[in-house]
C-alpha positions in Angstrom: -0.2 0.1 -0.4 1.1 3.4 -0.8 1.3 6.2 1.7 -0.8 9.3 1.8 1.6 11.5 2.1 3.8 10.1 -0.3 0.9 10.6 -2.7 0.1 14.4 -1.9 3.6 15.0 -2.5 5.1 13.4 -5.5 1.9 13.0 -7.2 3.0 13.7 -10.7 6.0 11.7 -10.5 3.9 9.0 -9.0 1.3 9.0 -11.6 4.0 8.8 -14.6 5.7 5.9 -12.6 1.9 3.9 -12.8 1.7 4.8 -16.6 4.1 2.0 -16.8 1.2 -0.3 -16.2 -0.5 0.7 -19.1 -3.1 2.4 -16.9 -3.2 6.9 -15.9 -4.1 6.1 -11.7 -4.5 10.0 -11.7 -8.2 9.6 -10.8 -7.6 7.2 -8.0 -4.6 9.0 -6.7 -7.4 12.3 -6.4 -9.9 10.6 -4.6 -7.1 9.2 -2.0 -6.0 12.7 -1.6 -9.9 14.1 -1.4 -10.2 11.5 1.2 -7.9 11.8 3.2 -8.5 15.9 2.8 -11.9 14.9 4.3 -10.6 12.7 7.0 -8.0 15.7 8.1 -11.2 18.1 8.4 -13.7 15.7 10.0 -10.6 14.9 12.8 -10.2 18.6 13.5 -13.7 19.0 14.1 -14.0 16.2 16.1 -10.6 16.6 18.3 -12.0 20.7 18.8 -16.0 19.1 20.3 -13.9 16.6 22.4 -11.7 19.7 23.5 -14.8 21.4 24.5 -15.9 18.5 26.0 -13.0 17.5 28.5 -12.7 21.3 29.8 -17.0 21.3 30.1 -16.3 18.3 32.3 -13.6 19.7 34.4 -15.1 22.9 35.0 -18.0 20.6 36.1 -15.5 19.0 38.6 -14.8 21.6 40.2 -18.5 23.3 40.6 -19.4 20.1 42.1 -16.4 20.0 44.7 -17.0 23.6 45.5 -20.4 22.6 46.5 -22.0 25.0 43.0 -24.4 22.4 42.2 -26.7 24.4 40.0 -23.5 25.9 37.5 -22.4 22.2 37.5 -25.9 20.8 36.1 -26.2 24.2 33.9 -22.2 22.9 32.1 -23.7 18.8 32.2 -26.6 20.2 29.7 -24.0 21.3 27.5 -21.9 18.3 27.9 -24.7 16.2 26.8 -26.1 18.7 23.8 -22.9 17.7 22.2 -22.9 14.0 22.6 -25.1 13.7 19.1 -22.6 15.8 17.4 -19.8 13.5 18.6 -21.5 10.5 17.6 -22.2 12.2 14.3 -19.2 13.4 13.7 -17.5 9.9 14.9 -19.8 8.0 12.6 -18.1 10.0 9.7 -14.6 10.0 10.3 -15.1 6.0 10.3 -16.6 6.2 7.1 -14.1 8.4 5.3 -11.6 6.3 6.6 -12.9 3.3 5.2 -13.5 4.9 1.6 -9.8 6.1 2.2 -8.8 2.6 3.0 -10.3 1.0 -0.3 -9.1 3.5 -2.2 -5.8 3.2 -1.4 -6.5 -0.9 -2.0 -6.9 0.3 -5.7 -3.5 1.5 -6.8 -0.9 -0.8 -6.9 2.5 -0.2 -6.3 5.5 2.0 -8.2 7.0 0.3 -10.5 11.2 0.2 -10.5 13.0 2.8 -12.9 14.2 -0.8 -14.5 10.9 -1.7 -15.3 10.2 -1.0 -19.0 6.5 -0.3 -20.6 4.8 -2.7 -22.2 1.8 -4.6 -22.3 2.5 -8.0 -21.5 4.5 -11.4 -21.7 5.7 -10.9 -25.3 7.5 -7.1 -23.7 9.5 -8.9 -20.8 13.1 -8.5 -21.2 15.1 -11.6 -21.5 18.3 -10.8 -19.5 19.5 -14.4 -19.2 19.6 -17.3 -21.1 21.4 -20.7 -20.3 21.7 -22.2 -23.6 20.7 -21.7 -27.1 18.1 -23.8 -27.3 18.6 -23.9 -31.0 21.3 -26.3 -29.9 19.1 -29.1 -28.0 18.0 -31.9 -29.1 14.2 -32.4 -29.6 12.1 -34.5 -27.6 9.1 -35.8 -28.8 7.1 -36.3 -25.8 5.5 -34.0 -23.5 5.7 -35.2 -19.9 2.2 -36.0 -19.4 2.1 -38.8 -21.8 5.6 -39.7 -19.7 3.8 -39.6 -16.8 1.6 -42.1 -17.7 3.6 -44.4 -19.7 6.2 -45.0 -16.7 3.3 -44.6 -13.9 4.3 -41.8 -12.2 1.6 -39.1 -12.0 -2.2 -40.3 -12.5 -4.2 -37.2 -13.2 -7.3 -39.5 -14.1 -7.4 -40.4 -10.3 -6.8 -37.2 -8.9 -9.8 -35.9 -11.6 -11.6 -38.5 -9.8 -11.1 -37.6 -6.0 -11.1 -33.7 -6.4 -11.5 -32.8 -10.0 -9.1 -31.5 -13.0 -5.9 -29.5 -11.8 -5.7 -31.9 -8.9 -3.0 -34.5 -9.6 -1.9 -37.8 -7.6 1.6 -38.6 -7.9 2.4 -41.9 -7.6 5.7 -43.7 -6.6 8.7 -43.0 -8.0 6.8 -39.7 -9.4 6.0 -39.1 -5.5 9.6 -40.0 -4.5 10.9 -37.1 -7.2 8.6 -34.6 -6.1 9.6 -35.1 -2.4 13.3 -35.1 -3.6 13.3 -31.8 -5.0 11.2 -30.0 -1.9 14.1 -31.7 0.4 16.7 -30.6 -2.5 15.4 -26.9 -2.3 15.0 -26.4 1.5 18.3 -28.0 2.2 20.3 -25.7 -0.2 18.0 -22.6 0.9 18.8 -23.6 5.0 22.2 -24.1 3.7 22.8 -20.4 2.6 21.2 -19.1 5.9 17.7 -19.5 5.6 15.3 -20.7 8.6 13.3 -23.0 7.7 9.1 -22.8 8.8 6.7 -24.6 8.6 3.3 -22.1 7.9 -0.5 -22.8 8.7 -1.9 -23.6 5.6 -5.3 -21.5 6.2 -4.7 -17.6 6.3 -7.3 -14.9 8.1 -8.6 -12.1 5.8 -6.4 -9.7 7.8 -3.0 -12.0 5.9 -4.5 -11.7 3.1 -4.2 -8.0 3.1 -0.9 -7.7 4.5 0.6 -8.7 1.4 -1.7 -7.5 -1.0 -3.7 -10.9 -2.4 -6.9 -9.2 -1.1 -8.5 -7.5 -2.8 -6.7 -7.9 -5.9 -6.7 -11.6 -6.0 -9.4 -12.6 -4.0 -11.4 -14.6 -6.9 -7.9 -16.6 -7.6 -8.1 -18.2 -3.8 -10.1 -20.6 -2.2 -12.6 -19.3 0.4 -13.6 -21.7 3.1 -17.3 -21.5 3.6 -18.7 -19.9 6.1 -15.5 -19.1 7.7 -12.9 -15.9 7.5 -10.2 -18.0 6.1 -8.8 -18.8 2.7 -6.2 -21.6 1.4 -3.2 -20.0 0.9 -1.9 -19.4 -2.7 1.6 -19.1 -1.8 3.7 -19.9 1.1 4.8 -16.3 0.9 1.1 -14.7 2.6 1.6 -17.2 5.7 5.5 -16.2 6.4 5.8 -12.6 5.6 2.8 -12.1 8.0 4.6 -13.9 10.8 5.8 -10.0 11.2 2.3 -8.3 10.7 2.1 -5.4 13.8 5.4 -6.0 14.6 8.6 -3.5 14.7 12.0 -4.7 14.2 15.4 -4.4 15.8 17.9 -2.9 13.5 20.4 -5.9 15.1 17.4 -8.8 13.9 17.7 -7.9 10.2 17.9 -9.3 7.3 15.0 -11.6 7.9 15.7 -15.0 5.8 13.0 -17.7 6.0 12.1 -20.5 3.8 9.2 -23.0 3.5 7.6 -26.0 2.2 3.8 -25.6 1.6 1.0 -27.1 -0.6 -0.5 -24.2 -2.8 -4.0 -23.6 -4.1 -5.2 -21.3 -6.6 -8.3 -21.1 -8.6 -7.9 -20.9 -12.6 -10.3 -19.9 -14.9 -11.4 -22.9 -17.2 -9.6 -22.7 -20.4 -8.2 -25.8 -22.8 -4.9 -26.3 -24.7 -1.6 -27.5 -23.9 -0.5 -24.3 -21.7 -2.7 -25.8 -19.2 -2.3 -29.7 -19.8 -1.2 -31.8 -17.7 1.6 -30.2 -14.9 1.3 -27.0 -16.7 -1.6 -25.5 -14.8 -2.7 -26.7 -11.1 -5.2 -25.7 -8.9 -3.3 -27.2 -6.0 0.8 -27.5 -6.1 3.8 -27.7 -4.0 6.3 -25.0 -3.7 9.6 -23.9 -1.6 9.4 -20.4 -0.9 12.4 -17.7 0.4 11.1 -14.5 2.2 13.4 -11.9 3.2 12.5 -8.9 5.1 15.7 -6.1 4.7 16.5 -2.5 5.8 15.9 -0.5 2.5 19.3 0.6 1.6 20.4 -3.0 1.2 16.8 -4.7 -1.0 18.2 -4.1 -4.4 21.5 -5.6 -3.4 19.5 -8.5 -1.6 17.2 -9.5 -4.9 20.3 -9.6 -6.9 21.7 -12.1 -4.5 17.9 -14.1 -4.5 18.1 -14.2 -8.5 21.8 -15.8 -8.1 20.7 -18.2 -5.5 17.5 -19.7 -7.9 19.9 -19.1 -11.0 22.0 -21.6 -9.0 19.3 -24.5 -8.0 18.8 -24.6 -11.6 22.3 -24.9 -12.7 22.3 -27.8 -10.1 19.6 -29.3 -12.4 20.9 -29.2 -15.6 17.7 -27.3 -16.4 17.9 -24.9 -19.6 16.5 -21.8 -18.5 16.3 -18.1 -18.7 15.8 -15.1 -17.0 13.4 -12.7 -17.4 12.7 -8.8 -16.2 9.6 -8.2 -16.4 7.6 -5.4 -18.4 5.0 -3.0 -16.5 1.9 -4.5 -18.0 3.2 -8.1 -16.6 4.3 -7.1 -13.1 2.3 -7.9 -10.1 -0.1 -5.7 -8.9 2.4 -5.5 -5.2 5.7 -5.7 -6.9 8.3 -3.0 -7.5 10.5 -5.1 -9.6 10.3 -8.9 -10.3 12.6 -11.3 -12.1 10.7 -14.4 -13.4 12.9 -17.9 -14.1 11.4 -19.9 -17.4 12.7 -23.6 -17.8 12.4 -24.8 -21.7 10.4 -27.8 -21.8 11.6 -30.4 -24.6 8.6 -32.1 -25.0 6.5 -29.4 -25.4 8.7 -27.1 -27.5 7.9 -24.1 -25.1 9.1 -21.9 -22.0 7.5 -22.5 -18.1 7.7 -20.1 -15.7 8.8 -21.8 -12.5 10.1 -18.9 -10.5 9.2 -15.6 -9.5 11.5 -13.2 -7.4 10.5 -10.0 -6.4 11.2 -6.7 -4.0 7.7 -5.2 -2.8 10.1 -2.3 -1.5 7.5 -1.1 1.4 4.5 -1.8 -0.5 3.7 -5.0 1.6 5.0 -3.7 5.0 2.9 -0.6 5.0 -0.3 -3.1 4.5 1.6 -5.3 7.5 2.4 -2.2 9.8 5.8 -4.2 9.6 8.9 -1.5 10.8 12.4 -1.4 11.6 13.5 0.0 15.0 17.1 2.1 14.0 17.3 3.9 17.1 16.7 7.7 18.4 13.1 7.1 17.8 13.8 6.2 13.8 11.3 4.1 12.8 10.8 3.1 8.9 9.0 0.3 6.8 11.0 -2.2 6.2 11.0 -3.7 2.6 9.8 -7.1 1.9 10.9 -9.7 -0.8 10.2 -13.1 -2.0 10.7 -15.5 -4.6 10.2 -19.4 -5.6 12.6 -22.0 -4.9 11.1 -23.1 -6.7 7.8 -24.3 -8.2 7.9 -28.2 -8.3 5.1 -29.1 -10.8 6.6 -27.8 -14.1 10.2 -28.7 -12.5 9.5 -32.1 -12.6 7.6 -32.1 -15.8 10.7 -30.2 -17.6 13.0 -33.2 -15.6 10.6 -35.5 -17.6 10.8 -33.9 -21.1 14.3 -32.9 -21.2 16.1 -36.0 -19.4 13.7 -38.7 -21.3 15.1 -41.5 -23.3 14.5 -43.6 -25.7 13.6 -46.7 -22.5 14.4 -44.2 -19.7 14.5 -41.3 -17.8 17.1 -40.1 -16.1 17.5 -37.7 -13.0 19.7 -35.2 -12.5 22.8 -35.9 -10.8 22.4 -33.3 -7.4 18.9 -35.5 -6.8 20.6 -38.6 -6.9 20.8 -38.7 -2.9 17.4 -38.1 -2.4 15.6 -40.0 -4.9 17.9 -43.3 -4.2 17.7 -44.0 -8.1 19.4 -42.5 -11.1 17.1 -43.3 -13.5 13.2 -44.6 -14.3 12.8 -47.2 -16.0 
């Protein structure tokens, strides 16, 4: 969430930066400024009347103490006459604050200066490619056929039990999935991330704190008759560990990692881009989350990008890194790098990770601050990244390591799987 004072002070600059998102947010910002003006005016009126009430109450006490009941009773009637006005102003103030809050929720984060203009993923910048895909040997089968041939994943069983988008992993398919989770967690822990295991259900305040609500409410599963949502990513509960928290400067940085299942509703569509493991309602993911001093956050973002890059190098997968343009940038992000792995069986790139710096956008919503001493408290910068999302990694391992009569397992996973190939 943006700060109202910043919107007032830097309105022109913020409006211009937000245009990278292919929309002019000047009307939304003007509405916020108008509501804030009303809030300050109404608060001032209320404070004046409350001050008048306090002064009268003090005098009433003095009259009663001196035995002048008549004068005290007269002032008491004046206090009673002010109560309806106080009640009215308090109601107006609460309504204005609610409107101000809702209006702020409609304004996304301001893109970083490195973010280029663009309408969608076709305008994203490729900043790194691990290999020239034209030099790769073509593989013939997509992962959904391989999963069936080797009895690794049953989309039919998942569909019978839950519906489309809920695969069932079987035998060595399940072992491969678990091995990847353990590998990702071990690597993150080795790099000084502390492992946590958060709840899979979050309340509305948590969803709002990290920006999923109200922006992505339609993509989240809500528990009927409960103020609870199934998490779309571990970022939500892990970052909310620090909601309404002031951290000492000595406790920064915070580095956390966690594995969770994730749940996302997706609009019904058909085609290879959503087939098999390409797009699911339930999937496993290992996440890394950082809370940082604002001065260091972009250096840390580069470190996180390098961290995910190393995971993919160790998995021996062909990948590229893209910097998202304004039209593809998430609502809460200031700068995002996506990692895409090339799936040889489909001859296409699949996104497997996003690494983002939210700057103070989430921490403003979370009321998360850093105490630097001398009464100086500033909002922290939050960052997160997929490290990594499992389904498409599994899909790419199956497609890229397929041979005539078996599927090889990347060497880094041998000690986790206990087998070097799937026959």
